[in-house]
C-alpha positions as CSV (number, residue, x, y, z in Angstrom):
1,M,-0.1,-0.2,0.1
2,N,1.9,3.4,-0.9
3,K,1.5,6.3,1.4
4,F,-1.5,8.0,0.1
5,K,-3.1,5.1,0.2
6,I,-2.2,4.8,3.7
7,L,-3.3,8.3,4.8
8,V,-6.4,8.0,3.6
9,V,-7.4,5.0,5.3
10,L,-6.0,6.9,8.8
11,L,-8.2,9.8,7.1
12,F,-11.1,7.4,7.1
13,A,-10.3,5.7,10.2
14,C,-10.7,8.8,12.2
15,I,-13.8,10.1,10.6
16,A,-15.6,6.6,10.7
17,F,-14.9,7.3,14.8
18,M,-16.0,10.5,15.0
19,A,-19.5,9.3,14.0
20,F,-20.0,7.4,16.8
21,K,-18.5,9.8,18.9
22,P,-21.0,12.4,19.9
23,Q,-19.8,16.3,19.0
24,E,-21.0,19.7,20.0
25,D,-22.2,19.9,16.5
26,P,-22.2,17.5,13.8
27,T,-19.9,17.2,11.4
28,L,-20.1,14.1,9.5
29,K,-22.9,13.7,6.3
30,L,-23.6,10.9,4.3
31,A,-23.4,11.9,1.0
32,L,-25.1,11.1,-1.9
33,L,-23.3,10.1,-5.2
34,K,-24.3,12.3,-8.3
35,Y,-23.3,10.6,-11.9
36,G,-23.6,11.0,-15.3
37,G,-25.6,9.4,-18.0
38,G,-29.1,10.4,-17.3
39,G,-30.2,7.7,-14.1
40,D,-32.1,10.0,-11.6
41,W,-29.4,10.0,-9.1
42,Y,-31.4,12.5,-7.1
43,S,-34.1,9.9,-5.9
44,N,-35.4,9.8,-3.4
45,P,-34.6,13.4,-1.5
46,T,-35.5,12.3,2.2
47,A,-34.1,8.7,2.0
48,L,-30.9,9.6,3.7
49,P,-31.8,12.3,6.0
50,N,-34.0,9.6,8.0
51,L,-31.5,7.2,8.1
52,A,-28.8,9.8,9.7
53,R,-31.6,10.6,12.2
54,F,-32.7,6.2,12.9
55,C,-28.6,6.1,13.0
56,N,-28.8,8.8,15.9
57,S,-31.0,7.0,17.9
58,N,-30.9,3.6,17.7
59,L,-26.4,3.8,17.0
60,G,-25.4,6.6,18.6
61,T,-23.9,7.9,15.8
62,D,-24.0,11.9,15.3
63,F,-24.6,12.3,12.5
64,D,-25.8,16.0,10.7
65,T,-29.0,15.2,8.9
66,E,-28.5,17.5,6.0
67,T,-27.2,15.0,3.9
68,E,-24.5,16.1,0.8
69,T,-24.2,15.7,-2.9
70,V,-20.7,14.4,-4.1
71,E,-20.3,14.0,-7.6
72,V,-18.4,10.6,-8.7
73,G,-15.0,12.6,-9.7
74,S,-14.3,15.3,-7.0
75,A,-11.9,15.1,-4.5
76,D,-15.3,16.3,-2.5
77,L,-15.4,12.2,-2.2
78,F,-13.2,12.1,0.0
79,N,-14.3,13.7,3.1
80,H,-17.4,10.8,3.2
81,P,-16.3,7.8,4.7
82,F,-19.5,6.3,3.8
83,V,-21.1,7.4,-0.2
84,H,-25.0,6.4,-1.4
85,M,-26.1,5.9,-4.9
86,T,-29.6,5.0,-6.1
87,G,-31.8,5.6,-9.5
88,H,-34.1,3.6,-11.6
89,G,-32.3,4.5,-14.7
90,N,-28.3,4.9,-17.0
91,V,-24.7,5.3,-14.9
92,V,-21.4,6.4,-16.4
93,F,-18.3,6.5,-14.9
94,N,-16.0,8.2,-17.6
95,D,-12.0,7.4,-17.1
96,S,-11.2,9.8,-14.4
97,E,-14.2,9.0,-11.9
98,A,-13.9,5.6,-12.3
99,E,-10.4,6.4,-10.9
100,N,-11.5,8.7,-8.8
101,L,-13.9,5.8,-7.1
102,R,-11.8,3.3,-7.2
103,T,-8.7,5.4,-5.9
104,Y,-11.8,6.4,-2.6
105,L,-13.0,2.8,-1.9
106,I,-9.5,1.0,-2.4
107,G,-8.3,3.8,0.5
108,G,-11.0,2.6,2.9
109,G,-14.5,4.3,1.7
110,F,-17.7,2.4,1.1
111,L,-20.5,3.0,-1.6
112,H,-23.7,1.4,-0.7
113,I,-25.8,0.8,-4.1
114,D,-29.5,0.7,-4.0
115,D,-31.4,0.0,-7.7
116,N,-33.9,2.0,-7.0
117,F,-35.4,-0.6,-10.1
118,G,-34.1,-0.2,-13.6
119,M,-30.5,0.5,-12.5
120,D,-29.1,-3.1,-12.7
121,P,-27.9,-3.0,-16.0
122,F,-26.4,-0.4,-16.0
123,V,-24.7,-0.5,-12.9
124,R,-23.0,-3.6,-13.0
125,P,-21.0,-2.3,-16.1
126,A,-20.4,0.9,-14.6
127,M,-18.6,-0.7,-11.9
128,K,-16.9,-2.9,-13.9
129,K,-14.8,0.0,-15.3
130,V,-14.4,1.0,-11.7
131,F,-13.1,-2.7,-10.8
132,P,-12.1,-4.9,-14.3
133,E,-10.4,-7.9,-11.6
134,A,-13.7,-8.2,-9.7
135,E,-17.2,-9.1,-10.0
136,F,-20.1,-8.2,-7.7
137,I,-20.5,-11.7,-5.9
138,E,-23.7,-12.5,-3.9
139,L,-23.2,-12.4,0.2
140,P,-24.8,-15.2,2.0
141,F,-27.3,-14.7,4.9
142,S,-24.1,-15.7,7.8
143,H,-22.4,-12.4,6.3
144,E,-21.7,-10.1,9.2
145,I,-23.3,-7.3,7.0
146,Y,-26.9,-8.9,8.2
147,K,-25.8,-9.0,11.5
148,Q,-24.9,-6.2,12.9
149,K,-27.3,-4.6,15.6
150,Y,-30.7,-5.9,13.9
151,T,-30.2,-9.9,12.8
152,F,-31.3,-10.7,8.9
153,S,-31.1,-14.2,9.5
154,N,-32.6,-14.6,5.5
155,G,-30.5,-11.3,4.2
156,L,-32.1,-8.3,2.3
157,P,-36.1,-7.2,3.8
158,K,-38.3,-7.3,0.2
159,I,-39.4,-3.2,0.9
160,H,-40.7,-3.1,-2.8
161,K,-41.9,-5.7,-5.2
162,H,-41.0,-4.3,-8.4
163,E,-40.4,-7.6,-10.8
164,D,-41.1,-9.8,-7.8
165,K,-38.0,-11.4,-7.6
166,P,-36.1,-11.6,-4.2
167,P,-34.2,-9.4,-2.8
168,Q,-30.5,-10.1,-2.9
169,G,-27.1,-8.8,-1.4
170,F,-24.0,-8.4,-4.0
171,G,-20.8,-7.4,-2.6
172,I,-17.5,-6.1,-4.2
173,I,-14.3,-7.4,-2.2
174,F,-10.8,-6.2,-2.5
175,E,-8.0,-7.8,-1.3
176,G,-10.3,-9.4,1.9
177,R,-12.4,-5.7,2.7
178,L,-16.1,-5.6,1.0
179,V,-15.7,-2.2,-0.2
180,C,-19.1,-2.0,-2.1
181,F,-22.5,-3.2,-1.5
182,Y,-25.3,-3.5,-4.1
183,S,-28.8,-3.8,-2.9
184,Y,-30.9,-5.8,-5.6
185,E,-34.4,-5.9,-6.0
186,C,-35.4,-4.6,-2.6
187,D,-35.7,-0.9,-2.8
188,L,-34.1,0.0,0.8
189,G,-34.4,3.5,0.0
190,D,-37.9,4.2,-0.7
191,G,-38.3,2.3,3.0
192,W,-36.4,5.4,4.2
193,E,-38.4,7.5,2.7
194,D,-40.7,10.0,4.7
195,Q,-43.7,7.7,5.5
196,E,-46.2,9.8,3.0
197,V,-44.1,9.3,-0.2
198,H,-44.8,5.2,-0.1
199,N,-47.6,4.8,1.9
200,D,-45.7,1.8,3.4
201,P,-46.5,-0.1,6.3
202,P,-44.2,1.2,9.6
203,D,-42.9,-2.3,10.1
204,L,-41.5,-2.3,6.7
205,R,-40.6,0.6,7.0
206,R,-38.6,-0.1,10.2
207,K,-37.0,-2.9,8.5
208,A,-35.8,-0.9,6.0
209,L,-34.3,1.2,8.3
210,E,-33.0,-1.4,10.4
211,M,-30.9,-3.1,7.5
212,G,-29.9,0.3,6.6
213,A,-28.0,0.7,10.3
214,N,-26.3,-2.5,9.6
215,I,-25.0,-1.5,6.1
216,I,-23.7,2.2,8.5
217,Q,-22.7,0.3,11.5
218,Y,-21.1,-2.6,9.2
219,A,-19.1,-0.1,6.9
220,F,-17.9,2.3,9.8
221,T,-16.6,-0.4,11.6
222,Q,-15.5,-3.3,9.3
């Protein structure tokens, strides 16, 4: 590991510690990834603020409930140890964006991709550009991401029907570390949104938030 990567890892470790240590003014924000290609990266605008509130109440984190948007190719990406990506359509990373995201993830960052429906055919080749040597692999139900504060013995909860396929959790693992978690046919983000947006039953919204909290806890402590 070169000196730059070591510094990035140390920076992310310090930032992660801050998330679980109350501050006078919260300084750490969950980030939404803005990407090119025309896909609606901005969908589910109330999702991350609600997840931040849930984690603050149930995990003891200290997230700012105003989340931030960060572009794939921006240096600002490195200010956020956890980045969330969602949408329904096309995803395009140019060469410099793919390299920036790769450096971020290898250096200690974490990406959660949540298919909001229709994203799958586009996000896979986009991530293949980031990690040409790796494949998405389905994580077993025994994986630690399903056994954080909340236990999901059968993997991801099914929040929205979509094509009525079973939900699946995929990951990209680099040098033994899970750098990207991809929730497919699940739609966690819709379950994180305000009640009136999708009008999901409270127990379903709770499951979505609990699984989101598990992802956060895993990302910050693995």
